[in-house]
Residue frames as a rotation matrix with the C-alpha (Angstrom) as fourth column:
MET 1
-0.503 0.864 -0.024 151.81
-0.832 -0.476 0.286 212.33
0.235 0.164 0.958 17.61
SER 2
-0.432 0.450 0.781 149.07
-0.354 0.712 -0.606 210.14
-0.829 -0.539 -0.148 18.90
ALA 3
-0.697 0.198 0.690 147.13
0.589 0.707 0.391 207.82
-0.410 0.679 -0.609 16.60
ASP 4
0.349 0.918 0.187 144.43
0.900 -0.274 -0.338 210.47
-0.259 0.287 -0.922 16.24
GLY 5
0.160 -0.391 0.906 146.91
0.715 -0.587 -0.380 213.22
0.680 0.709 0.186 15.33
ARG 6
0.955 0.153 0.255 147.07
-0.058 -0.745 0.664 215.03
0.291 -0.649 -0.703 18.65
PRO 7
0.120 -0.981 0.151 150.55
-0.495 -0.191 -0.848 216.06
0.861 0.027 -0.508 19.89
THR 8
0.823 0.070 -0.564 152.23
0.384 0.663 0.643 214.00
0.419 -0.745 0.518 22.60
VAL 9
0.406 -0.677 0.614 154.60
-0.769 -0.616 -0.172 215.14
0.495 -0.402 -0.770 25.33
ARG 10
0.628 -0.341 -0.700 157.29
0.473 0.881 -0.005 212.95
0.618 -0.328 0.715 26.86
ILE 11
0.581 -0.444 0.682 159.06
-0.724 -0.666 0.183 213.94
0.372 -0.600 -0.708 30.09
VAL 12
0.442 -0.561 -0.700 162.20
0.439 0.816 -0.377 211.96
0.782 -0.140 0.607 30.89
TYR 13
0.620 -0.158 0.768 163.36
-0.647 -0.657 0.387 212.54
0.444 -0.737 -0.510 34.47
CYS 14
-0.381 -0.860 -0.340 166.23
-0.340 0.472 -0.814 211.28
0.860 -0.195 -0.472 36.62
THR 15
0.675 0.621 -0.399 165.09
0.091 0.467 0.880 208.83
0.732 -0.630 0.259 39.30
GLN 16
-0.022 -0.785 -0.620 168.46
0.902 0.251 -0.350 209.09
0.430 -0.567 0.702 41.07
CYS 17
-0.876 -0.298 0.380 167.89
0.192 -0.937 -0.291 212.84
0.443 -0.182 0.878 41.46
HIS 18
-0.536 0.755 -0.377 164.33
0.733 0.195 -0.651 212.30
-0.419 -0.626 -0.658 42.74
TRP 19
-0.908 0.144 -0.393 162.78
-0.285 -0.900 0.328 214.49
-0.307 0.410 0.859 40.05
LEU 20
-0.695 0.708 0.124 159.53
0.689 0.607 0.397 212.50
0.206 0.361 -0.910 39.74
LEU 21
0.029 0.761 -0.648 157.47
0.796 -0.410 -0.446 215.12
-0.605 -0.502 -0.618 41.60
ARG 22
-0.378 -0.243 -0.893 158.85
-0.241 -0.906 0.348 217.90
-0.894 0.347 0.284 39.40
ALA 23
-0.996 -0.004 -0.085 158.08
-0.082 0.299 0.951 215.88
0.022 0.954 -0.298 36.25
ALA 24
-0.460 0.884 -0.087 154.57
0.886 0.463 0.015 215.04
0.053 -0.070 -0.996 37.50
TRP 25
-0.036 0.406 -0.913 153.89
0.422 -0.822 -0.382 218.69
-0.906 -0.399 -0.141 38.36
MET 26
-0.679 -0.268 -0.684 154.92
-0.444 -0.592 0.672 219.76
-0.585 0.760 0.283 34.86
ALA 27
-0.906 0.419 0.060 152.71
0.343 0.644 0.684 217.06
0.248 0.640 -0.727 33.34
GLN 28
-0.175 0.871 -0.459 149.81
0.912 -0.032 -0.409 218.30
-0.371 -0.490 -0.789 35.47
GLU 29
-0.253 0.020 -0.967 150.39
-0.031 -0.999 -0.013 221.90
-0.967 0.027 0.253 34.35
LEU 30
-0.924 -0.129 -0.361 150.35
-0.356 -0.055 0.933 220.88
-0.140 0.990 0.005 30.69
LEU 31
-0.705 0.707 -0.059 147.23
0.646 0.674 0.358 218.74
0.293 0.215 -0.932 31.09
SER 32
-0.150 0.651 -0.744 145.49
0.701 -0.461 -0.545 221.53
-0.698 -0.603 -0.387 32.99
SER 33
-0.341 -0.062 -0.938 146.20
-0.332 -0.926 0.181 224.02
-0.879 0.373 0.296 30.20
PHE 34
-0.653 -0.055 -0.755 145.82
-0.757 0.015 0.653 221.86
-0.025 0.998 -0.051 27.11
GLY 35
-0.021 0.752 0.658 143.62
-0.651 0.490 -0.580 218.99
-0.759 -0.441 0.480 28.31
SER 36
0.400 0.322 0.858 142.22
0.248 0.863 -0.440 216.83
-0.882 0.389 0.265 25.55
GLU 37
0.847 -0.201 -0.493 144.15
-0.526 -0.460 -0.715 218.75
-0.083 0.865 -0.496 22.89
LEU 38
-0.274 -0.960 0.047 147.11
-0.958 0.277 0.072 216.57
-0.082 -0.025 -0.996 23.88
GLY 39
0.322 0.333 -0.886 147.19
-0.528 0.840 0.123 212.93
0.786 0.428 0.447 22.86
ALA 40
0.713 -0.155 -0.683 149.31
0.574 0.688 0.443 211.93
0.401 -0.709 0.580 25.84
VAL 41
0.378 -0.728 0.572 151.75
-0.789 -0.577 -0.212 213.16
0.485 -0.371 -0.792 28.45
THR 42
0.789 -0.156 -0.594 154.15
0.229 0.972 0.049 210.38
0.569 -0.174 0.803 29.36
LEU 43
0.580 -0.644 0.498 156.57
-0.805 -0.359 0.473 210.25
-0.126 -0.676 -0.726 32.29
VAL 44
0.762 -0.418 -0.495 159.68
0.048 0.799 -0.600 208.19
0.646 0.433 0.628 31.57
PRO 45
0.871 -0.490 0.040 162.15
-0.058 -0.020 0.998 207.24
-0.488 -0.871 -0.046 34.34
GLY 46
0.677 -0.736 0.016 165.78
0.052 0.027 -0.998 207.93
0.735 0.676 0.057 33.47
SER 47
0.682 -0.542 -0.491 169.12
0.653 0.150 0.743 208.42
-0.329 -0.827 0.456 35.20
GLY 48
-0.200 -0.940 0.275 172.31
0.978 -0.177 0.108 210.42
-0.053 0.291 0.955 35.08
GLY 49
-0.556 -0.029 -0.831 170.74
0.320 -0.930 -0.182 213.82
-0.767 -0.367 0.526 35.80
THR 50
-0.876 0.228 0.426 168.49
0.405 -0.134 0.904 213.78
0.263 0.965 0.025 32.75
PHE 51
-0.173 0.905 -0.388 165.44
0.413 -0.291 -0.863 216.01
-0.894 -0.310 -0.324 32.53
GLU 52
-0.974 -0.184 -0.129 164.16
-0.062 -0.333 0.941 216.36
-0.216 0.925 0.313 29.01
ILE 53
-0.028 1.000 -0.006 160.78
0.061 -0.004 -0.998 217.33
-0.998 -0.028 -0.061 27.62
THR 54
-0.966 -0.249 0.065 159.88
0.062 0.019 0.998 216.48
-0.250 0.968 -0.003 24.04
LEU 55
0.062 0.973 -0.222 156.85
-0.423 -0.175 -0.889 217.23
-0.904 0.149 0.401 21.92
ASP 56
0.941 0.338 -0.009 156.32
-0.184 0.489 -0.853 214.70
-0.284 0.804 0.522 19.14
GLY 57
0.654 -0.735 0.180 159.98
0.753 0.655 -0.058 213.71
-0.075 0.174 0.982 19.41
GLU 58
0.154 -0.579 0.801 161.37
0.353 -0.725 -0.592 217.26
0.923 0.374 0.093 19.22
THR 59
-0.275 -0.333 -0.902 163.18
0.958 -0.011 -0.288 218.49
0.086 -0.943 0.322 22.32
ILE 60
0.414 0.444 0.795 161.56
0.336 -0.886 0.320 221.60
0.846 0.135 -0.516 23.73
TRP 61
0.624 -0.336 0.705 163.48
-0.742 -0.538 0.400 221.60
0.245 -0.773 -0.585 27.04
GLU 62
0.523 -0.556 -0.646 166.66
0.453 0.824 -0.341 219.88
0.722 -0.114 0.683 28.16
ARG 63
0.932 0.003 -0.362 168.00
0.344 -0.326 0.881 220.63
-0.115 -0.945 -0.305 31.62
SER 64
0.113 -0.975 -0.190 171.71
0.673 -0.066 0.737 220.80
-0.731 -0.211 0.648 30.84
ARG 65
-0.415 -0.232 0.880 171.23
0.882 -0.342 0.326 222.64
0.225 0.911 0.346 27.51
ASP 66
0.140 0.647 0.750 168.65
0.401 -0.729 0.554 225.12
0.905 0.223 -0.361 28.77
GLY 67
-0.670 -0.589 0.453 170.08
-0.125 -0.512 -0.850 225.72
0.732 -0.626 0.269 32.23
GLY 68
-0.896 0.305 0.322 167.91
-0.316 0.072 -0.946 224.04
-0.312 -0.949 0.032 34.83
PHE 69
-0.562 0.790 0.245 164.17
0.773 0.607 -0.184 223.57
-0.294 0.086 -0.952 34.79
PRO 70
-0.687 0.379 0.621 161.48
0.187 -0.733 0.654 225.58
0.703 0.565 0.433 33.05
ASP 71
-0.799 0.600 0.047 158.80
-0.243 -0.250 -0.937 227.36
-0.551 -0.760 0.345 35.01
ALA 72
-0.233 0.793 0.563 155.24
0.591 0.576 -0.565 226.42
-0.772 0.201 -0.603 34.10
LYS 73
0.553 0.471 -0.688 154.65
-0.150 -0.755 -0.638 229.58
-0.820 0.455 -0.347 32.06
LEU 74
-0.169 -0.726 -0.667 157.69
-0.878 -0.197 0.436 229.04
-0.448 0.659 -0.605 29.85
LEU 75
-0.838 -0.122 0.531 156.95
0.017 0.969 0.248 225.34
-0.545 0.217 -0.810 29.37
LYS 76
0.120 0.967 0.224 153.36
0.517 0.132 -0.846 226.06
-0.848 0.217 -0.484 28.33
GLN 77
0.494 0.007 -0.869 154.58
-0.534 -0.786 -0.310 228.71
-0.686 0.618 -0.385 25.89
ARG 78
-0.560 -0.786 -0.260 157.07
-0.715 0.301 0.631 226.32
-0.418 0.540 -0.731 24.31
VAL 79
-0.635 0.430 0.641 154.47
0.435 0.885 -0.163 223.58
-0.638 0.176 -0.750 23.93
ARG 80
0.436 0.853 -0.285 151.98
0.280 -0.430 -0.859 226.07
-0.855 0.295 -0.426 22.50
ASP 81
0.178 -0.452 -0.874 154.56
-0.735 -0.651 0.187 227.57
-0.654 0.610 -0.448 20.11
ALA 82
-0.827 -0.562 0.032 155.40
-0.426 0.663 0.616 224.12
-0.367 0.495 -0.787 18.75
ALA 83
-0.722 0.572 0.389 151.87
0.577 0.808 -0.118 222.68
-0.382 0.139 -0.913 18.57
TRP 84
0.306 0.902 0.304 149.45
0.951 -0.303 -0.057 225.59
0.041 0.307 -0.951 18.19
PRO 85
-0.658 -0.750 -0.065 151.41
0.753 -0.656 -0.053 228.81
-0.003 -0.084 0.996 17.47
GLU 86
-0.538 0.510 0.672 148.25
0.082 -0.761 0.643 230.83
0.839 0.401 0.367 16.86
ARG 87
0.302 0.720 -0.626 146.74
0.680 0.298 0.670 229.96
0.668 -0.627 -0.399 20.24
ASP 88
-0.047 -0.201 0.978 146.50
-0.504 -0.841 -0.197 232.58
0.863 -0.502 -0.062 23.00
LEU 89
-0.370 -0.161 -0.915 147.46
0.573 0.735 -0.362 231.32
0.731 -0.658 -0.180 26.45
GLY 90
0.689 0.713 0.131 145.72
0.359 -0.492 0.793 234.16
0.629 -0.500 -0.595 28.23
HIS 91
0.942 -0.276 0.190 147.49
-0.316 -0.540 0.780 235.04
-0.113 -0.795 -0.596 31.49
ALA 92
0.502 -0.793 0.345 150.50
0.482 0.588 0.650 232.86
-0.718 -0.160 0.677 30.59
ASP 93
0.187 -0.409 0.893 151.22
0.942 -0.184 -0.281 235.15
0.279 0.894 0.351 27.63
ARG 94
0.836 0.184 0.517 151.19
0.088 -0.975 0.205 238.33
0.541 -0.126 -0.831 29.65
ALA 95
-0.204 -0.962 0.179 154.30
0.002 -0.183 -0.983 239.87
0.979 -0.200 0.040 31.15
GLY 96
0.434 0.360 0.826 154.79
-0.731 -0.396 0.556 239.62
0.527 -0.845 0.092 34.85
């Protein structure tokens, strides 16, 4: 959590795998949906095939555990479910 109590997201990505653009796109999607409700979205360079997304230190997506990469809809739902479970994501909550 940030100093003012807003949730923070951390995206650790593998530089050897060239996953910076994927990590940045996911950060952009989260910031577009949640904006100032988030305290920070931080990109952290890593190695060894890592791609992990945490919210306030809790893993919400891990590439090897969860089988690849999340799509934007699923990632937004997981962040929402962990931070603001009562919130409606509009089109991202609808089937399709």
